[in-house]
C-alpha positions as CSV (number, residue, x, y, z in Angstrom):
1,M,0.0,0.1,0.2
2,G,1.6,2.8,-0.7
3,H,1.0,6.1,1.7
4,S,2.9,9.1,2.3
5,L,3.5,9.6,6.2
6,K,5.3,12.5,8.2
7,I,5.7,12.1,12.2
8,L,6.1,15.6,14.0
9,G,8.2,14.4,17.6
10,R,11.5,13.4,19.3
11,T,12.4,10.1,20.1
12,S,12.8,10.9,23.7
13,S,9.0,10.9,23.9
14,I,7.6,7.5,24.9
15,N,4.0,8.8,23.2
16,V,6.2,9.0,19.7
17,R,7.7,5.9,20.3
18,K,4.4,4.3,20.6
19,V,3.7,5.4,16.6
20,L,7.3,4.5,15.5
21,W,7.2,0.9,17.0
22,T,3.7,1.0,15.4
23,C,5.0,1.8,11.8
24,Q,7.6,-0.9,12.1
25,E,5.3,-3.7,13.1
26,L,3.3,-2.5,10.0
27,G,6.4,-2.1,7.4
28,I,5.4,1.7,6.9
29,D,8.1,3.8,5.7
30,Y,7.8,7.4,7.1
31,V,9.8,10.7,7.6
32,R,10.2,11.8,11.0
33,E,10.9,15.4,12.2
34,D,11.9,16.2,15.8
35,W,9.9,18.7,17.4
36,G,9.6,19.1,21.5
37,I,11.9,19.6,24.0
38,G,15.5,20.4,22.9
39,F,14.3,20.8,19.3
40,K,11.5,22.7,17.0
41,P,9.3,24.1,19.9
42,T,5.6,23.1,20.1
43,Q,4.1,26.5,21.2
44,S,4.8,27.7,17.3
45,P,1.7,28.9,15.1
46,D,3.0,26.5,12.8
47,F,2.8,23.3,15.0
48,L,-0.3,24.6,17.5
49,A,-2.2,25.0,13.7
50,L,-1.3,21.0,13.5
51,N,-2.0,20.1,17.2
52,P,-3.5,23.0,19.6
53,N,-2.6,20.9,22.9
54,A,1.1,21.5,21.4
55,Q,2.0,17.9,22.2
56,V,3.7,15.4,20.3
57,P,3.4,13.2,18.1
58,V,1.5,14.7,15.4
59,L,0.9,12.3,12.1
60,I,0.8,14.1,8.8
61,D,-0.4,11.7,6.0
62,D,-2.6,11.7,2.3
63,H,-5.9,11.8,4.6
64,G,-5.0,15.0,6.9
65,V,-3.6,15.4,10.4
66,L,-3.8,13.5,13.4
67,W,-2.7,13.7,17.4
68,E,-3.1,11.4,20.2
69,S,-0.7,8.7,20.4
70,N,-3.1,6.0,21.1
71,T,-5.3,7.3,18.3
72,I,-2.4,7.5,15.6
73,C,-1.6,4.0,16.8
74,R,-5.0,2.4,16.1
75,Y,-5.6,4.6,12.9
76,L,-2.6,3.4,11.4
77,V,-3.3,-0.2,12.4
78,G,-6.9,0.2,10.7
79,L,-5.1,1.3,7.7
80,Y,-3.4,-1.2,7.3
81,Q,-5.8,-3.9,8.3
82,R,-3.6,-5.6,10.4
83,H,-6.4,-7.3,13.0
84,D,-3.9,-9.5,14.2
85,L,-3.0,-6.2,16.3
86,L,-6.5,-5.1,16.7
87,P,-9.2,-7.5,16.0
88,V,-12.4,-6.2,14.3
89,E,-15.0,-8.4,16.5
90,P,-16.1,-6.4,18.9
91,A,-15.3,-7.8,22.3
92,L,-12.0,-9.0,21.0
93,R,-11.1,-5.5,19.8
94,A,-12.8,-4.2,23.4
95,R,-10.1,-6.3,25.5
96,V,-7.6,-5.0,23.7
97,E,-8.4,-1.6,23.9
98,Q,-9.4,-1.7,27.4
99,W,-6.0,-1.9,28.2
100,M,-4.8,0.8,26.2
101,D,-7.1,3.2,27.4
102,W,-5.8,2.0,31.0
103,Q,-2.2,2.7,29.9
104,A,-3.2,6.2,29.0
105,T,-5.4,7.0,31.7
106,E,-4.3,5.0,34.8
107,L,-0.8,3.8,34.3
108,N,0.7,6.9,32.4
109,P,-0.5,9.2,35.3
110,S,0.9,7.0,38.4
111,W,4.8,8.0,37.1
112,G,4.6,11.5,36.2
113,Y,6.4,12.9,39.7
114,A,8.6,9.6,40.6
115,F,9.8,9.6,36.7
116,H,10.5,13.4,36.6
117,A,12.4,13.7,39.7
118,L,14.4,9.7,39.2
119,V,15.1,9.8,35.6
120,R,14.5,13.6,34.6
121,Q,16.0,14.9,37.9
122,N,13.9,18.0,36.9
123,P,14.4,20.5,40.0
124,D,10.5,21.1,40.5
125,Y,9.9,17.2,41.5
126,Q,12.2,16.8,44.2
127,D,9.6,16.4,47.5
128,P,10.7,13.4,49.1
129,Q,7.3,12.2,50.5
130,R,5.8,12.9,46.8
131,I,8.3,10.7,45.5
132,Q,7.6,8.1,47.6
133,A,4.2,8.2,47.2
134,G,4.6,8.2,43.4
135,V,6.7,5.0,43.3
136,Q,4.3,3.6,45.4
137,A,1.3,4.5,42.8
138,W,3.3,3.1,40.1
139,N,3.9,0.3,41.2
140,D,0.5,-0.5,42.8
141,K,-0.7,-0.1,38.7
142,M,1.9,-2.5,38.0
143,A,0.5,-5.0,40.3
144,L,-2.7,-4.8,38.2
145,L,-0.6,-5.8,35.4
146,E,1.5,-8.2,36.9
147,Q,-2.2,-10.1,37.9
148,Q,-3.3,-9.8,34.1
149,L,-0.3,-11.3,32.9
150,S,-0.1,-14.3,35.7
151,K,-3.7,-14.7,33.9
152,T,-3.0,-14.9,30.3
153,G,0.7,-15.9,30.3
154,A,1.7,-14.6,27.6
155,Y,0.8,-11.0,26.9
156,V,-1.9,-8.3,28.1
157,A,-4.9,-9.1,26.3
158,G,-4.3,-12.7,25.7
159,Q,-2.1,-15.6,24.1
160,E,-1.3,-13.0,20.9
161,F,0.9,-10.2,20.8
162,T,-1.6,-7.0,20.1
163,L,-1.6,-2.9,19.8
164,A,-1.8,-3.1,23.7
165,D,1.4,-4.5,24.1
166,I,3.6,-1.8,22.2
167,L,2.0,0.6,24.4
168,I,2.6,-0.9,27.8
169,G,5.4,-2.8,26.5
170,L,7.2,0.8,26.6
171,S,5.4,1.8,29.8
172,V,6.8,-1.4,31.3
173,H,10.3,-0.4,30.1
174,R,10.2,2.4,31.4
175,W,8.9,1.6,34.9
176,Q,12.1,-1.2,34.6
177,M,14.6,1.2,33.5
178,T,13.7,3.9,36.7
179,P,16.1,3.8,39.7
180,M,13.4,3.1,42.4
181,E,12.2,-0.5,44.5
182,R,10.3,-2.4,42.5
183,P,8.4,-5.3,43.9
184,P,9.2,-8.8,42.3
185,Y,6.9,-9.4,39.9
186,P,7.9,-12.6,38.0
187,A,5.2,-12.3,35.4
188,I,6.0,-8.9,34.5
189,A,9.5,-10.1,34.4
190,A,8.7,-13.0,31.8
191,Y,6.6,-10.4,29.8
192,Y,9.6,-8.2,29.8
193,Q,11.6,-11.4,28.2
194,R,9.2,-12.1,25.5
195,L,9.1,-8.4,24.6
196,S,12.7,-8.6,24.1
197,Q,12.5,-10.8,21.0
198,H,10.2,-8.1,18.8
199,A,12.5,-6.2,16.8
200,G,10.1,-3.0,17.7
201,F,10.9,-3.2,21.1
202,K,14.8,-4.1,20.7
203,T,14.8,-0.6,18.5
204,F,12.5,1.4,20.4
205,A,12.9,0.4,24.1
206,L,16.1,-1.2,24.5
207,D,18.5,1.0,22.5
208,G,19.0,3.5,25.2
209,H,15.6,4.8,25.8
210,N,13.6,5.4,28.5
């Protein structure tokens, strides 16, 4: 399928890497431009005309402009009809999408303070009590993932790798690489090893990313 695709966003953004890994799984060629912290400013009028939220990534293709990383990933998988990654049957699709939504609305917010403090070392995020509370909240969310992976014994939504594993896999890597105390979650450890066999995980998680 011929398709002209441009992605705006820096690779240090976990949300940009969601889209890049999805593109790799689909075999899509694309052009990427660095936007965001340390690069071209997302507050510029040109960027705001594409995404008024001033956030990366932004996708530009033959059909127009999209923002919000999970939506972009859904769109690309649908466009290329990769029903193994996101099923068509409503119940199967919902099981994948519930974990995608959980990653965005529950897991991501839990790590905000701790990640900025411990990895980014942002001086505005150095309250010891809030760091401790953030680490606890993050580990609590990962406990839910541990329970799910213990049930499936494989991937987040079941026995097969899906789009949810791209999103959550990058989040698991971030949790694994952050210098903090973590419970010994054996199902997550096994999941991490399974993900490590995927080329996209090696490129967009293991190769120096957090």
